[in-house]
N, C-alpha and C positions, 0 to 999 in steps of 0.2 A: 686435387684437379676438381671440376666441377661438374653435377650429372648433367648428363645428355638425355633430352628431348626431341623425338622424333614428330613431328607434323606431319602427318598421311593424309591427303587430299588427293585431289582430280582436279582435270585442267587447271593448272595452275598456270599454264601459260595464256590463258585465254582471258574473257574478260566475264565477267558475273559478280554476284554476292558472294558463292564462296571461295574466287581467289582474296573480292576485299577480308571475309574473311581470316582467311590463313596470311594473307599481309599483317593484317591487325593482329592477330595474335603473337607471330613472328616478333613484331615490334615491343612487342608486352613483354615478351620473355628477354628481345636482348635487352632491352634497356631497362629491366630490373638489376640484369648481373649477375642473377643467381646459378643461371643454366645457362649450357649453352645447347643452340634447338637446331636442326635443319631439318629442310622441309622436303619430304619424300611425295612426286607426284604420280599416281597409278592410272595407268593404259585408258583410255574412253574407247577408241578406234578402233572399228575391224578393218582396221588398214594399218594399224599399227609399226611400224618397222622393228621396234623391240621385242613385238611378241612374237610367239609359236600360233603361224594360223591355219587353219584350218582349208582352207584355198590357194597356201601358198607354198606348195612344195618344197622350194628354196628355204624358207623359212625353220624345217622340220628339223634341218641339221644345225640350225646355231642356238635352238633354245632360247630363252627369255633373257633378255639382256636388263643390264641398263645403264642410263647414259647422264654424263653430269651438266648440267646448263643456265642458262644464265637467265630470267624477263626480269625485265625495269632494273636490272643491276642487283639482284638477289639470285641469288645463287642457290639451286634446284637439284636434286634426284629421279630423273624419270624413271619409271619401271615397265615392263610389259608384265606382259600376262601369256598363259599357254591357249591356246584354242579362242583366243581372244574374238575371232568374229562371232563367239555366240555370247551375247553379253554375260551369261550367269560367270562366265569363267573368268570374267573379268573381279571380282568375287571371293575366289576363292584364292589358295595360300599358294607360293611358288616359292622355289629353291633359295633364290637369288633375292628375294624380297625380305624371306623369313630370317637368313641368317644376319641380312643389313640391320634387321630391327634388332635384333639380337644384341647389338652392339649399343644399344640405345636402354637407359637406365626405365624411361617409362614412354611409352608411346598413345600421342591425341591423334586422334581422328579428326579432321576438319571438314565434313561431306554435306553434299546436298541431301542426303538419306543414308539411313542407317545399315545396310546393305555392307557399304563398304569394310565393314568393321572384320567381316570373315574372313578377310584375305590376311589378317594378323592372328587366325585361332590357331594357329599352333607359335605361334610365341611366347613366352615365356615370362612378360615383363606385365606392369601394369598397362592397363590400355582402360582408356578416357573417349568417351563420342561427345563431339560439339556438332549437333546435325540440324537442318535447317527446315526441312520439313520427314514427311515418309511418301513414300514411294508411288503410291498409287494417289495423291495427290497434286505431287509432283507433274506427272506427266498427264494427266486426264486430259488439258485441254489440246497436247499435240496427238492424244487418243483420237481427238473427236475430229480436228480440221484433217489426217490422214487418209490416204486413199484406202479403198477397200482389203487389196492385202497388207499394207503395210499396216493396215489398223487392227485385222488379224494377229499380223505377229504381234504387235505392240503388246498385244493384249495378254499374248500367251507369255510371251516374255516377264511381263509386269507379275502375271500368276505365280509364275518360277522364282522370281527374284524376288517376292514378298517372303517366302519361304527364307532366304538366305537376309532377309530385311530381319525378322522375330528370330533368328539365331545370333543376328549382331548384336542387337539389344542386349539379350543374354550376356553374350561375351565381355561389356563393357564393365567393368567396375562402377564407374558414375559416369551418367548421361544427364548432356547441358542442351538445352532445348535450346532454340535460339527467340522464340517467344512464346508466351502464353499457348496459342494454336497450336504451336508445334508440340510444348508438352501434352495438353491433352490428348490429341492425335494419336500419340504413341502410348500413355499410358499402359490403357490395358493390355500391351503386352510384353510392359517391363516386369521383370524379376523382381524388384525389390525399390525400394523408395529412394533407393540415392540418384534422385534426378531434380532438376530444377530450372529454371529459366534464365540464361547468361546473356544478353546482346551485346553486340561489339561496339564497342567505339570508335569516335571520328578522333582525327586532329583536328579540334578547334584551334589550330594554328595556323590550319591550311584552308579548313571550311569556316568564316566568317563574315561578317554583314558589313556594306560599302554604305554610308550613309549617307553618300554624293551618287550614289548609282542612280539611272532613269528609270522606274519603273513603266516597262513597257510590256510585256512577253507571255503569256502559257508557257509552263516551260514540262517538258517530260523529257525524263533522262532514263535509260533502260536500252537490251538488247531490244529492239523495233522486232526482228526476224521470229522474236520467240513468241509462239501462239498462246501461253500464259497472260503477257502482259497486253492481249485485245487491243492493239492502236485502232483499228478497224473502231473500234468503238467507240474509242475517243476521238476519231474525227470524226462520225459520224453525231456527236453530240456538240463537236465546234461546230458544224455546217449548221444545225439548227440555233445552236447562238447566234454565229453568220447571219442566218435570216431574221432575226428577232432584230438584228443590228447590225448593219454592217461599218460601222464604226470599232468595232469590237479590234482587240487588240490579235498580232499574231499568235500563231499556236509552232513552237517550235520544238522540232524533234529531234533529240540529240542521242547519237547512238547508232550502232552497226545495225545497219536493214535499212529500211522496213521490208514486209515481203511483197512478192509482185502482186497480192491481192489490195494491200493499202496504197501503194503506186498507185493503179490502176483506180478507182476511188479518190484519190487526189487528184489526178488528173480528171477522170468524167467527172467531177463536182464544179468541177474548172477554179478551183482554190486554191493553184499553185501558186500561188500569192503571197497567200494569208496560213497556209500551213506548210512551212518551212522542213524539208530533212538537212538538216547540217554535220550530219554525222559524228563518229566518235571527238569525243574532249576528256582531255585530262588538266589535272594540276589546274594553277590560275586558273585558262583558259574556261574550264568545268565552272569555276568557281561563279564566274561571273555571270556566268547563266541564272545561275541561280541569287544570284545578289540583284539580277535587273530585273528578277521575275515577279511580275503581280502576284503570283501562285505557281503552285508545282504541283501537277495535276497525273493521279499514277490511275492508269484502267482496268486493272491486272485480275484474272480470276483466280488467282491463288499464288501468294505472297508467304513464303517462310516468317520475314521482316517485313523487307523493303527499306537497303540501308542508305540507298537514295534519299527518302524522306527524313531521314535523322541526318544528311548534306544539307541538305533542303532548307532544313530547321535552323539546322547549326548558323546559316548565312542570313538569318529571320525572313524566313520567305516562310506564309503564310502556305498548307499542303492540304489538297484535296484526294480524297483514295476512295477506292471501294475497300468495302467491307470482307476483305478476303482472306481473313487468316490471321498473319500473322500482324500489319499495319496497325488490328487495335489496340495492339500494346504499348506504342507510343501515341496512337492521334487521340488525342483526349477531343472529340466531339464539340464543337460549338467553343472550344477554348485553344488551344492551339493550331488547329483545323479545322478539316470536316467529314463525315464519312456519309460513302452513299452506297445503294445497294450493288451487288455483282450485275453485272450484264443489263444493269438500268442507262440506256441513255438519253433519257427524261430528264432525270434525277442528275445524272453529271450535266446536261447542260444548266440546269435550274444553280445547283450548287457553283458552276464558274459565272453565272452570271452574277447572282448574289454576291459575292466575291468583289467582280469586278467594278460594280458600281456602288457598291457599300463603302465606300474610302476610309472613315471610322472602324468599321468592322474588322477592313482588314489590318488596318493600323495594328487593331490590337491585337490580332493574331497574328500576327508579323511577331508582334514585341513578346507574347508567350510563347511561342514558339521559341525564339532564340532565348529565353529563360529559361525553359524546361530543357533545350540542348546544352546548355550550360553547366545544369543541378545534374542532368542525365548521361551526356551523351562523352564526360571526358574517360583520355583511355586510362588515366590513373582510378575514378571509379568503377569502370567495368571491369580494369583487369583485374581487381584484386579477388575477384570471383576464382580467377581460373588460379592465380600466384596462390593463393591460398589453398587448393583441390592438391596442385604439384605439393603441397608443402607439405600436407599430409599424408598424398602418396609413396613422398622421398625420405621423410624423415627418418633418421636412424632408427631401426625398434631395438626397444629396450631390451635386454637381458632376464628372463626372469630366474633365472635359474634352470636345474632340474626338478 
């Protein structure tokens, strides 16, 4: 019988980087054939019907529940929380979850920040952590744009939950960080040296260049409504670029959103025909946006890594990104892309103008991006880190005798 691994995550049924990380690691494990693997998604909502909620007396009698669901053809188990309307309660153990995790041989957390590991505090199985960022960095932009009462609440919850974050790092036997930036940000709280960087791979059979595709757009792919992505900055940079040259190519915003503030800016700037919001895309349709782009642009204030950067590079698309943490791990400035300071619209404008106007440089960066992706982002190369770690923790222990 194969040994069993639980991939514990959150918001698996939604979009974004953490679900992408989870799907990637699930594919690595399933493809290896060495282990059986199941995905468990923990509650993130103050209104989760599977949770016991302080504000809902009806839920007090049903207890914390789990539900088996499917998303994008992948089965997973969603688990509620006790008093889940209080954020820090989502990071605490619950009997139904502990019992479920005890049926596995190893528990691998794939999460946005380390505090989620505390949910497995009562589990007596090896616990591994793979995290995208740390808590305060993850929600800094969200706090900054929140209204006063909401801002005060988020700050209070962040202060409380950071205690869980530090405890989560201590509970994990091994910690894997999504980027050099993530590793550096959590190193001061790590109790041991069992920590390293592990970037996710991407399916190079799904993301690849098209030599016949006409290059015609600037493209950004992300959760457009997320304050961390700072889409307003990108729109302002593009407006300055358009003012320099009204023949400039369109900017395509791909993903859910954007925020009302961004919509208003696009409307008031008179660039509704040039800045086009095309909605969320997947599969071959998403790949075509990368393949047809002059360059891919990411304007975030903070990123654990930027999986969309990997996808774009694998399609032979040079990238421009703010130097917001994680992207520096894979974007080599002047080689496979360009890095600009965070929050600096003028620098972003200059970088976009340079790539658009210099075809020779753009083509060289596109070739370098593709070569870098093929050498570093394959499922086989990146998956080895995880499989080696699983083998180390799940290998039979030698009997040393009395």
